[in-house]
C-alpha positions in Angstrom: -209.3 -7.7 254.7 -211.1 -9.9 257.5 -208.8 -12.8 256.8 -206.0 -10.6 256.4 -205.7 -11.2 252.5 -204.7 -8.6 250.1 -204.0 -8.0 246.7 -203.7 -10.9 244.7 -204.5 -13.1 247.3 -208.0 -11.6 247.1 -208.5 -12.8 244.1 -207.1 -16.0 244.7 -209.6 -16.3 247.9 -212.7 -15.8 244.9 -211.4 -18.2 242.9 -211.3 -20.7 245.5 -214.9 -19.6 246.4 -216.5 -19.9 242.8 -214.6 -23.6 243.2 -216.6 -24.4 246.1 -219.3 -23.2 243.9 -218.9 -24.9 241.0 -218.2 -28.2 243.2 -221.4 -28.1 245.2 -223.0 -28.3 241.5 -221.5 -31.5 240.5 -221.8 -32.7 244.0 -225.7 -32.0 244.2 -225.6 -34.0 240.5 -223.1 -36.5 241.0 -225.3 -39.6 240.3 -226.8 -38.1 236.6 -223.3 -37.1 236.0 -221.6 -40.5 237.2 -224.7 -42.1 234.7 -223.9 -39.9 231.7 -220.7 -40.7 231.8 -220.8 -44.1 232.0 -223.5 -44.1 228.8 -222.8 -41.2 226.9 -220.7 -43.6 224.6 -224.1 -45.4 223.6 -227.0 -42.8 224.5 -227.3 -40.2 221.3 -229.6 -38.2 224.6 -226.6 -37.6 226.8 -224.5 -36.9 223.9 -227.1 -34.2 222.7 -227.4 -33.1 225.8 -223.4 -32.5 225.9 -223.5 -31.1 222.3 -226.0 -28.3 223.4 -224.4 -27.5 226.7 -220.7 -27.1 224.7 -222.8 -24.9 222.0 -224.4 -22.3 225.3 -220.4 -22.2 226.2 -218.9 -21.2 223.4 -220.5 -17.3 223.1 -219.8 -16.7 226.7 -216.0 -18.2 226.5 -215.4 -16.5 223.2 -216.6 -13.1 224.3 -214.6 -13.1 227.8 -211.2 -14.2 226.3 -211.7 -12.0 223.8 -212.6 -8.6 225.7 -211.3 -10.0 229.2 -208.6 -7.2 229.4 -210.6 -4.9 228.6 -213.8 -5.9 231.3 -211.4 -6.0 233.9 -210.6 -2.7 233.5 -213.4 -0.6 232.8 -216.6 -2.6 233.4 -215.6 -3.6 237.3 -217.2 -0.1 238.6 -220.2 0.8 241.3 -222.0 2.2 238.3 -221.9 -0.6 235.9 -223.1 -2.7 239.0 -226.3 -0.5 239.8 -226.7 -1.1 235.7 -226.5 -4.5 235.8 -228.9 -4.9 238.3 -231.5 -2.9 236.6 -231.1 -4.7 233.3 -231.0 -8.2 234.6 -234.3 -7.2 236.5 -236.1 -6.1 233.7 -234.7 -9.3 231.6 -236.5 -11.4 234.6 -239.5 -9.6 234.4 -239.6 -9.9 230.5 -239.0 -13.6 230.8 -241.7 -14.0 232.8 -244.3 -11.6 231.1 -243.5 -13.8 228.0 -243.9 -17.4 229.3 -247.2 -15.7 230.2 -248.4 -14.7 227.2 -247.3 -17.9 225.4 -248.2 -20.1 228.0 -245.6 -22.1 229.9 -244.4 -25.3 228.1 -245.0 -28.5 230.1 -242.0 -29.7 232.0 -239.3 -31.6 230.7 -236.7 -32.9 230.9 -233.8 -31.1 229.5 -232.1 -33.9 227.7 -234.6 -32.4 225.4 -233.5 -29.1 225.4 -232.5 -28.0 221.4 -229.8 -26.8 219.6 -231.1 -23.3 219.1 -232.2 -23.3 222.7 -228.9 -24.0 224.0 -227.3 -21.4 221.2 -230.0 -18.4 222.8 -229.1 -19.5 226.3 -225.6 -18.7 225.5 -226.4 -15.7 223.8 -227.9 -14.4 226.8 -225.2 -16.0 229.0 -222.9 -13.4 227.5 -224.4 -10.4 229.1 -222.7 -12.1 232.3 -219.6 -10.4 231.0 -221.1 -7.4 233.0 -220.4 -7.2 237.1 -223.8 -7.8 238.4 -225.2 -9.6 235.7 -225.6 -12.8 237.2 -224.7 -15.8 234.7 -227.3 -18.0 235.8 -229.7 -15.2 235.6 -229.3 -14.8 231.9 -229.2 -18.1 231.2 -232.0 -19.2 232.9 -234.0 -15.5 231.5 -232.5 -16.9 227.9 -233.8 -20.6 228.2 -237.3 -19.0 229.4 -237.4 -17.3 226.4 -235.9 -19.4 223.9 -239.3 -21.4 225.5 -238.1 -23.8 228.4 -239.8 -23.7 231.6 -238.7 -22.2 234.4 -237.1 -25.9 235.9 -235.6 -26.8 232.6 -234.3 -23.8 232.1 -232.4 -23.6 236.1 -231.4 -27.2 235.6 -229.7 -26.5 232.4 -228.0 -23.1 233.9 -226.5 -25.0 236.7 -224.9 -27.6 234.1 -223.8 -25.0 232.0 -221.8 -24.0 235.2 -220.3 -27.2 235.3 -217.8 -26.2 232.3 -218.6 -21.9 232.4 -217.2 -21.6 235.6 -215.2 -24.5 236.3 -212.8 -23.4 233.1 -212.5 -19.8 234.1 -211.1 -21.3 237.6 -208.9 -23.5 236.3 -208.0 -20.9 233.8 -207.8 -18.1 236.9 -205.9 -20.4 239.3 -203.2 -21.0 236.8 -202.6 -17.6 236.7 -203.0 -16.9 240.0 -201.1 -20.1 241.2 -197.9 -18.5 242.1 -199.7 -15.8 244.6 -200.8 -18.7 247.3 -198.5 -18.8 250.1 -198.7 -21.9 252.4 -199.9 -20.1 255.3 -203.0 -19.2 253.6 -203.7 -22.2 252.0 -206.3 -23.2 254.9 -208.4 -20.2 255.0 -208.5 -20.9 251.3 -210.0 -24.5 251.7 -212.4 -23.2 254.1 -213.6 -20.6 251.9 -214.1 -22.8 249.5 -215.5 -25.1 252.0 -218.5 -23.2 252.7 -218.6 -21.8 249.4 -219.4 -25.5 248.4 -221.8 -26.0 251.5 -224.0 -22.7 250.7 -224.4 -23.2 247.0 -225.6 -26.8 247.6 -228.5 -25.5 249.8 -228.9 -22.5 247.2 -229.0 -25.3 244.4 -231.8 -27.2 246.5 -234.0 -24.1 247.2 -234.2 -22.4 244.1 -235.2 -25.7 242.1 -238.0 -26.1 244.8 -238.7 -22.2 244.4 -238.8 -22.5 240.5 -241.4 -25.2 240.4 -243.5 -23.5 242.7 -243.4 -19.1 241.8 -242.3 -17.7 239.4 -239.2 -15.0 239.0 -241.1 -11.7 238.9 -239.9 -10.8 242.9 -236.4 -11.4 241.7 -236.7 -9.4 239.2 -238.2 -6.4 241.2 -235.4 -6.8 243.8 -232.7 -6.7 241.4 -234.4 -3.7 240.0 -234.9 -1.6 243.8 -231.0 -3.1 244.6 -229.8 -1.1 241.5 -231.6 1.9 242.1 -230.3 2.1 245.4 -227.0 1.9 244.5 -227.4 4.7 241.8 -228.8 6.7 244.5 -225.9 6.2 247.0 -223.7 7.0 243.8 -225.4 10.1 243.6 -225.2 11.3 247.3 -221.7 10.5 246.7 -221.8 7.5 249.6 -220.3 5.2 247.0 
């Protein structure tokens, strides 16, 4: 509304914001990605990593494509967002509890992730079809439950964002391309640029955070936010 967007153009703006976030991940890991691209034909470890990413990608993509219209028609509501926030917070706490009981695994590179762990992460990421259920959050929780430490689970989640969000962005852009008008282009590109900068900074901050801290406070934050939304709904203020 602030940028005088409306209707379908609002959706297009969200797509460009998402594109900026995906671009930030690619730029943040550009050196690693370029190296992998140059050596993938002869490095089995790199091939296995991207096979794991593909395996983790399939469950969420399958569910998203099959139930896309149902999700948009029935799940986009403040009540669903509130419940998703609370459930996501509980999952963070359970993941940290599991890690505390089992003991955190030693730091590892994401290239050592197994096919089984990748599938568990993919199944967890399916929960992100619900509004308010973070894609990165569910995949990180899935990684920790599968036996990864926080840093490895977080880094794999960012890698997984490239095909997951990248593919979704390209699909949505193709569907909404005819809504883009010349006079909106500057605002759309500016939004993508700002999104890229913010996402870049967030990636670096989160990686530093998880190297020294747990996700317990993230869990509590989500639960409190969900409860607040439920209270506002009960009072009729939303």
